[in-house]
C-alpha positions as CSV (number, residue, x, y, z in Angstrom):
1,X,-3.6,-5.7,-10.3
2,X,-1.2,-3.6,-8.3
3,X,1.1,-0.8,-9.4
4,X,3.0,1.8,-7.5
5,X,4.6,5.2,-8.4
6,X,6.7,7.9,-6.8
7,X,5.5,11.5,-6.8
8,X,7.4,14.2,-8.6
9,X,6.9,16.4,-5.6
10,X,5.7,15.4,-2.1
11,X,2.0,16.1,-1.7
12,X,1.1,17.9,1.6
13,X,-1.7,16.1,3.4
14,X,-1.4,17.8,6.8
15,X,0.7,20.3,8.6
16,X,3.8,18.1,8.6
17,X,2.6,15.0,6.7
18,X,3.5,14.5,3.1
19,X,2.8,11.7,0.6
20,X,5.8,10.5,-1.3
21,X,4.6,7.4,-3.1
22,X,1.3,5.8,-4.1
23,X,0.0,2.4,-5.0
24,X,-3.1,1.5,-7.0
25,X,-4.9,-1.8,-6.5
26,X,-7.8,-3.0,-8.6
27,X,-10.0,-5.6,-6.9
28,X,-13.4,-7.1,-7.5
29,X,-14.7,-4.6,-4.8
30,X,-13.3,-1.5,-6.4
31,X,-10.2,0.5,-7.3
32,X,-8.1,1.8,-4.4
33,X,-5.2,4.2,-4.1
34,X,-3.0,3.9,-1.1
35,X,-0.8,6.8,0.0
36,X,2.6,6.4,1.8
37,X,4.1,9.1,4.0
38,X,7.7,7.9,3.6
39,X,9.8,6.6,0.7
40,X,10.5,3.5,2.7
41,X,7.0,2.9,4.0
42,X,5.8,-0.7,3.9
43,X,2.2,0.0,4.8
44,X,0.0,2.9,3.6
45,X,-1.0,5.8,5.8
46,X,-4.3,6.4,4.0
47,X,-6.4,5.2,1.1
48,X,-8.9,6.5,-1.4
49,X,-11.6,4.6,-3.4
50,X,-12.2,5.4,-7.1
51,X,-15.1,4.6,-9.4
52,X,-12.7,3.5,-12.1
53,X,-9.0,3.2,-13.1
54,X,-9.6,6.1,-15.5
55,X,-10.7,8.4,-12.7
56,X,-7.7,7.4,-10.6
57,X,-5.3,8.0,-13.5
58,X,-7.0,11.4,-14.2
59,X,-6.3,12.5,-10.6
60,X,-2.7,11.2,-10.3
61,X,-1.0,10.8,-13.7
62,X,0.5,14.3,-13.8
63,X,1.8,13.9,-10.3
64,X,3.9,10.8,-10.7
65,X,7.6,11.0,-11.6
66,X,9.4,9.9,-14.8
67,X,9.5,6.2,-13.7
68,X,5.7,6.0,-14.2
69,X,3.6,3.2,-12.8
70,X,5.7,0.2,-11.7
71,X,3.8,-3.1,-11.8
72,X,4.1,-5.5,-8.9
73,X,2.7,-8.9,-7.9
74,X,-0.7,-9.2,-6.2
75,X,-0.5,-10.0,-2.5
76,X,-0.4,-13.5,-1.2
77,X,-3.7,-14.9,0.1
78,X,-4.8,-13.2,3.3
79,X,-2.2,-10.5,3.0
80,X,-2.6,-6.8,3.1
81,X,-3.2,-5.3,-0.3
82,X,-1.3,-2.1,0.6
83,X,1.8,-3.7,1.9
84,X,5.1,-3.8,-0.1
85,X,6.1,-7.1,1.6
86,X,4.1,-10.2,2.5
87,X,2.1,-9.0,5.5
88,X,-1.0,-10.3,7.1
89,X,-3.1,-9.8,10.2
90,X,-2.2,-12.6,12.6
91,X,-4.9,-15.3,12.6
92,X,-6.6,-14.1,9.5
93,X,-5.7,-17.3,7.6
94,X,-7.6,-19.4,10.2
95,X,-10.6,-17.0,10.6
96,X,-9.5,-15.6,13.9
97,X,-7.9,-12.3,13.1
98,X,-6.0,-10.5,15.9
99,X,-6.4,-6.9,14.6
100,X,-3.4,-4.7,15.0
101,X,-1.0,-7.7,15.2
102,X,0.8,-8.5,12.0
103,X,3.0,-11.3,10.6
104,X,5.4,-11.3,7.7
105,X,6.8,-14.1,5.6
106,X,10.5,-14.7,6.3
107,X,12.4,-17.8,5.0
108,X,9.1,-19.5,4.3
109,X,7.7,-19.0,7.8
110,X,5.3,-16.5,9.2
111,X,6.9,-14.5,11.9
112,X,5.8,-11.5,14.0
113,X,6.1,-8.1,12.2
114,X,7.1,-5.1,14.2
115,X,6.5,-1.9,12.2
116,X,9.1,0.8,12.1
117,X,6.8,3.8,12.8
118,X,9.4,6.1,11.2
119,X,8.8,4.4,7.9
120,X,5.3,2.8,8.1
């Protein structure tokens, strides 16, 4: 299960870094919260792990805006859980991941993904 939400107010994380939206992801391994430092970010800037969904909701429920939690599809196989688009590490599907090199699904084909560091 994945859901995302926008924050009522940006959350300051560092001197000039703010979190604008978040995504929760519940997996067999645990409950994760991903933080995004731009409204258009495709990939998260950081993540947190929670013991339970209730703990996550306790920490974040009052910070999200009036749209609330927005449900979204689970990622495709081998894709990044924190990505808002189909995105995977190149070679992960064949057991030879090229860490730091990504592919995205475009028109039914996996093509190189070049992140926009202003938004990701």
